[in-house]
C-alpha positions, 0 to 999 in steps of 0.5 A, spaced: 498 489 556 495 483 552 498 479 547 494 483 542 498 483 536 500 475 536 492 473 538 490 479 532 494 475 527 490 469 529 483 471 527 481 465 523 476 469 517 479 465 512 473 461 512 468 467 514 460 466 513 460 459 515 457 456 522 461 456 528 463 449 531 467 449 538 466 453 544 462 456 549 454 460 549 453 467 552 448 468 556 443 472 560 441 478 556 440 484 561 436 488 556 428 487 558 425 486 551 428 484 544 434 489 543 429 494 545 435 500 546 435 503 553 434 510 554 439 515 556 441 522 556 447 520 551 445 523 544 442 517 541 435 518 538 432 512 539 427 508 534 424 501 532 428 497 527 421 498 523 422 505 523 428 505 519 426 499 515 429 493 518 425 486 520 426 487 528 423 480 528 429 478 524 434 481 529 430 477 535 434 471 532 441 474 533 441 471 541 438 464 538 444 464 533 449 466 539 447 459 542 451 456 536 459 455 539 465 459 539 460 465 540 462 468 546 459 475 544 458 481 550 454 486 546 450 487 539 449 494 537 445 497 531 444 504 529 441 506 522 439 512 519 443 515 525 438 512 530 440 507 535 435 501 533 437 495 536 442 493 542 443 486 546 447 485 552 450 478 554 454 475 560 460 471 558 467 470 559 472 476 558 479 478 560 478 486 561 485 490 561 487 489 568 483 484 570 482 477 571 479 473 566 472 471 569 465 471 567 462 478 566 455 481 566 454 486 561 449 492 559 448 499 556 452 502 561 458 498 561 465 499 558 468 494 554 475 493 552 476 496 544 483 493 543 486 494 536 479 498 534 483 503 538 487 504 533 482 506 528 480 512 533 487 514 534 487 515 526 481 520 527 485 524 533 491 525 527 486 529 523 484 533 529 491 534 530 492 536 523 485 540 522 488 544 528 495 545 525 498 542 530 501 537 525 502 540 518 500 534 514 501 526 514 508 527 510 511 530 516 517 526 517 516 521 523 524 523 526 522 530 526 518 529 532 523 525 536 529 529 536 532 526 543 532 520 539 537 522 534 543 518 537 538 511 536 535 512 529 538 506 524 538 508 517 532 510 513 528 513 518 529 519 515 524 517 509 519 514 514 512 519 515 506 520 519 502 517 513 507 510 513 505 509 520 498 510 519 497 505 513 503 501 516 507 501 511 513 503 514 518 498 512 520 497 520 522 490 522 517 488 526 514 482 528 508 481 533 506 474 530 512 470 536 509 468 542 508 473 547 514 471 551 519 471 545 523 476 546 523 477 539 516 479 539 515 486 539 509 488 542 511 486 549 516 491 549 511 497 548 509 495 555 516 493 558 521 498 555 521 504 560 522 509 553 518 505 548 519 511 543 526 509 544 525 502 542 521 503 536 526 508 533 531 503 534 528 498 530 532 497 523 528 500 517 527 493 513 524 495 507 524 502 503 516 505 506 511 504 501 513 497 499 511 491 504 505 492 509 506 489 516 501 490 522 505 494 527 502 497 533 508 501 535 507 505 529 500 507 532 503 508 539 508 512 536 502 517 533 499 517 539 505 519 543 506 524 537 499 527 538 501 528 545 507 532 544 504 537 539 498 538 544 502 538 550 496 534 553 496 526 554 493 522 549 486 521 553 485 529 555 486 530 547 481 525 545 476 527 550 476 534 549 476 534 541 473 527 539 469 524 545 465 531 548 463 533 541 460 526 541 457 526 547 461 520 550 463 522 557 464 515 560 471 512 557 478 510 559 484 509 555 489 505 559 496 505 560 501 499 560 502 498 568 510 497 568 511 504 564 505 507 565 505 510 558 498 510 555 497 505 550 494 508 543 494 502 539 489 498 545 488 501 551 481 505 549 474 502 553 468 505 551 460 502 552 458 499 545 453 504 544 458 510 544 463 506 540 457 505 534 458 513 535 465 512 532 462 508 526 456 514 525 461 519 525 464 515 519 457 515 515 456 522 517 462 525 514 465 527 520 459 530 523 455 528 530 448 531 530 449 537 525 456 539 528 462 538 524 467 534 529 472 531 524 474 534 517 470 531 512 476 530 507 480 527 513 474 521 513 474 520 505 482 520 505 482 515 511 477 510 507 481 510 501 484 503 500 492 504 501 494 497 501 492 489 501 493 487 508 497 481 507 496 475 511 490 478 515 483 475 514 485 471 508 488 477 505 481 479 504 482 486 506 484 493 504 487 497 509 487 505 510 489 510 515 488 505 521 481 502 518 480 496 514 475 494 508 472 488 507 466 485 504 460 480 506 456 476 502 449 476 504 443 473 500 447 472 494 449 480 494 456 483 496 456 488 501 462 492 502 463 495 509 469 499 513 471 496 520 475 497 526 477 491 528 480 489 536 483 483 538 477 477 542 472 479 537 471 487 538 468 490 531 465 497 529 462 495 522 460 501 518 455 499 511 455 505 508 451 503 502 445 501 508 447 507 512 448 502 518 453 502 523 453 495 527 457 494 534 460 487 536 464 486 543 466 479 545 471 475 550 474 470 544 480 472 546 485 467 542 481 462 540 482 460 532 474 462 530 475 469 534 471 474 530 466 469 526 460 469 530 460 477 529 461 476 521 455 470 521 451 475 525 452 481 521 452 477 514 446 472 516 442 476 521 443 483 520 444 485 513 438 481 511 434 484 516 434 490 511 427 490 507 427 492 500 425 499 499 418 500 494 
């Protein structure tokens, strides 16, 4: 278990779109050529940037941009119009789940921690469970799924629904901002407690649901546990059958907490970056992959409706939906809106609907004050400007 929530809150994005000022250098591109995607039998159609209206020469400037400090990026993957057109990989310092911190080499076949970007995938799985009538709706009360924990439920839990967990507006007294070794930090308990769901349900309701937005990995772990209960399958098995196999994702991991063996729904997913980009493409295609409907389009639509201002995160500039973030970049003096899955350390899946584009980046900037700025800089100042004007 990492300091996911505590460090996640410290992302220094209030000064987004500025140049970076201190840190280490990612190096050693392992892919031949400038961002030419490797041909793998993974479902992606490969094209050149120019084939989809992008300036390939400008994209080649990404590597030079990464020579700015504090830009320890491990992968940059770009898809447009449903085609994979660019990928670059670098070696860099990382803290992979369950492994020591050190320098690691990355390429197109290497999995990377998604950290809290896992939460957005859990949202898709909730939609799939509802589509299969394993769950009636997002308005189901949470306590319905945990009858054995009725003795520890504090007053107010009867009013908390799955929708409140999805939008992080349950009102649960929860704090992931405290130092990791502080016993009042709730996030470590998800990995330390023998029954983490019992722990979450024992937390008092500090505010009526829908009143306050508080980042809460415990709610996401609860959603993952509910999927396991209603499906009778481990979360990773459910994800494999109903999401990953239809997306032609065959190489993934969903890590468990080492102390209690429970799957970390909120932070434990590991994917190859080009497979993670498929998650973004799924949103652009209204839940479809190569013409096959994987996730219901109405769930995609509902998931991306801004539900709450994410107060205290990213300078208060982002909205939150069903475990998805909504934000914007200023590029060439134009505002460009995007949807994103965001994970600790700089893991990013950006979906830019107006440009029909997906940008996936991984990084190893764990706990760094300017974590994520390199990704925003590359997105706003290199990738988006590479889109050529239509005739």
